[in-house]
N, C-alpha and C positions, 0 to 999 in steps of 0.2 A: 469635615471628615470625622467619623466616629471611630475612635481607637478600638472600641468594643467590637464593632462590626468587622474589623480587620484582625480580630483574634489576639490583640496585644495584651489582654488581661489574663491569658493562659499562663500558668506558672510552671507547667511542665513542657518539655519539648522532646520530640523524637528526632534522632539523627536523620539528616536528609536521606541517607541511603536506605533507611528503613521505610521511608514513605512510599516508595515505588520501586519494587524490584526491577532491575534492568533486564529486559529481554530484547533480543535483537531479531529483526526480520531476517528469515533465512532466504528471502527472495533476492537479496543483494550479495555480490561477491565480497570477499574479505578486503579487497582493495578500497572499499568504501568505509573502512573502520572508523576513521576520524569523523566522517559525516554521521555514521550510526551513533557514535558517542554524543555528538551534538544534538541529534534528534532525541536520544534518551534523556538529555538534560531538559529539553522542552517538555517531554512527557512527565519528568520528575517535578517540574514547576507546577503542572496541573495537580499532581498528587499532594504537593506541599501546601498549595493554596486551599485544598479541600481538607487537609489534616487539622482537626480541631485542636490537637495537642502541639501543633507546631507554632512557635512564636513568630509573629510577623517580622520581628527583628532578624530572625534566622533567614527568612526569605530575602530581606534586603541585603544581608551580608553575601548572599549568593548571586546577586545581580551582576557583579563584574564578570564572574565565571559564565553566566548566561549570555552576556553580551559577547564574550569571546566565542561561545558556541554559535551565536548568530553570525559572527564573522566567518566562521568555518563554513556554515551553510551558504552564506552569500558568495563566498569564493567558488563553491561547487556549482552553484546555479549561474554565476557570471561566466564561468568557463563554458557552460553550455550555451548561454545566450549569445556569446561572442564567437562561438566555434565557426570554422570556415564552412563553406557550402557543402563540402564532402560529407559532413556529419549528418546532413539532412535537415529539412524544415521542422520535423517533429522534435529534434533535440533543441532547436532554437525556441520552439513554442514552450517546451517544458522549462527551459531556462528563464524565459520571460515570466512565466507564471510563478516559478520558484522565487525569483527575485522579489516579485510583488508580495508573496507570502512572507518573505524575510522582512520586508518593510513593515508588514503587519505585526511581525514578532517584535520589531524594534518599538513600535507604538505600544504594544502590550507591556514591554519592559518599562517604558516611560510611565505608563499608567500605574504599574505596580510600584514604581519608585515613589510616586506622589501619594499613593494610597487613598485616592479620592473615590474609588469604586469599591463596591462590595467584593469580598473575597470570592464568593460563589460566582459572580459575574466574570471576574478575572479568570477563574478556573475554567469556566465554559469557553472563554476565548482561547485560553492556552490549549485546551483539549482539541478544539477545532483546528487551530493552527498546527499543532503537532501532527494530527492526522493528515492534514493537507500537505505539509512539508514532507512527511514520510512517504506518502503516496507519490509525490513528485520525485523524490530521490529514488524510489523503486522504479519509476519509469525510466530515469536516466541509466540506472544500473542495468535494467533489462535491455535497453537499446544498445548499451555497450556490449553486453553478452551476445546479443543477436548479431552484432557486427562480426563476431568471431566465434560462432557456435561450435560446440563439440557434439555432433550428432552420433547417435548409436542406435542399435536395434533395441527397442523398448516396447514393453507390453502396454496397450492402451489403458487397461484397467489400473496398472501400476502407476501410470502418469497421473490419473485422477486421484488415486488414494494417496500418493506421495504429495500431491498438491494440497490435500487436506492436512496431512501430517506435518508438512513444513510451513503451513500458513502461519504468519506472525501476528502482529497486532491487526486490529480492524474489527469491523462488525461481524458477528457470528451469524451465518445464515445456514439454514438446513436445506441441503441440496439432495434431490433424488437422483439415483444413478441407475440408468438402464444398461445392464451389462450384457445385453444380447450378443453383441459382437466384440465385447471388451477383451477377448483373448487374442485379438488381432495384434500383430506386431507392426510398428511403424518405425521409420528411420528419422530420428529427430533428436534435438537436445532437450531432455526432459526439464532442465532448469530454465528453458525458454518457454516451452509449451505450457508448463504448469502455471507460471505467473500469468501467461496470456489467457488461459482459461479462467483464472480467478478474476482478471480484469473484465472479461465478458460477463461473468456472473454479476459482478458489481454494476456493470452497465444496465443489465436487465433489472436488477434490484432498484437502481436509481430511476428507472422508467416506470416503476410501480408494480413489477412482478412480485407476487407474494410467495410463490412457490416455484422454484426453478428445477427443471430436470435436465440432466446431462446425458446424452445418448452417444454411444460409440458405434458407428456404422462402418462396416468394412466391405471392400470389394477386392479383387485380385490386385489392383493397382494402387489403391489409396485407402486411408482411414479418415473418416469425417466425424468430428465432434459436433453434435448439434445441441445447442442450448436454447431452451424455450420454456415458456410458462407451462407448468404442469397442469394436467386436468384430472378429473376423477378417475380416468382409466389408469393413471400412473400411481394411484394411492398404494398399490401393493409393492412398489419398488423400494429397495433399501434406501435409507437416508444416511447422509454424511454431514457432519458439522464442519463447515468451512469458514474460515475468517478471511474476509476480503477487504481490500483497501477502499476508501471512498473513491467514487468516480469523479476525478477533477477535470476541469475543462480540456487539458491536453490528452486525456486518456485515449480517446478514439483515434486521434492522429498518431499517437505513439503505437497503438496496437496495429494499425495498418502498416506503419513503417517496419515494425518487428516482423510481421507476416511476410512483407516484401523481402526483408533481409534473409529469411530462412527458406524462401521459396514455397511458402504456404499460400493457400487461397482463403481469404477472410471475407465473410459477409456479416455486417452488423446491422441489426434492426431493433426496433423498440420492443417487439414481442419474441423475436428469436434471432439467434446468431449462429454462425457455423465456421468451423476451422477445418480445412481439408489439407491433408499431408500425404506425401508419397509413402508407399510401403517399400521395404528393402527389395532391391533388384535380385532376381533369381529365387 
């Protein structure tokens, strides 16, 4: 092991809190506060490992706290993994995947403790795990919200723009927005619909779509959000910068369960997806 490669020769050190300002995903309810704090700790590990001014000794001193955070995450995903059948198969799938990612986090912390790997490589592992764990926690929080939604009359354009404004961590994608029928009103919980739209964008991005357009189409009875690969004819449409979570293996299953819970019709494809919701009665 090279102590130099692990940054132990640095003579200055930044306080851990300065390495990565904590920002919380607005996609999850406040009841997930302890889980959010644990996720922030994993993101902070990534930043500390990349910080040239942070002594490796500082990171080692934080490992007990990080192992505690891993325990918090394990508890959350274990509850989902062992939930009874009424919770649905999607919750179980997310729990199984989340527990596997927490196992990966434990392996990362062990590797960090020994210091046998380069800091940059450890940081890459930390970033990937933090993103996957946060995406999984977002899925559980969304499934929980969808089980007891708070629907209201809401403007379709507002749903899309609020999804952009409230998007938390994740990869930033430029999405084109076709507002032709965006003044239409639908009856839904925007804090369920917004994350669901972000998940569909993430799925298209994972399938290789380089430019995604979101269209809001309305009839007298329903509003349909169509998400598809943009073409040249869409070049004139306004663009929005949206941060989306990575598409993890349980994403599609969770999306279908969420749609089922709120009475929406969901179609998912490699090149396009759609979400159809009822309009307010009367």
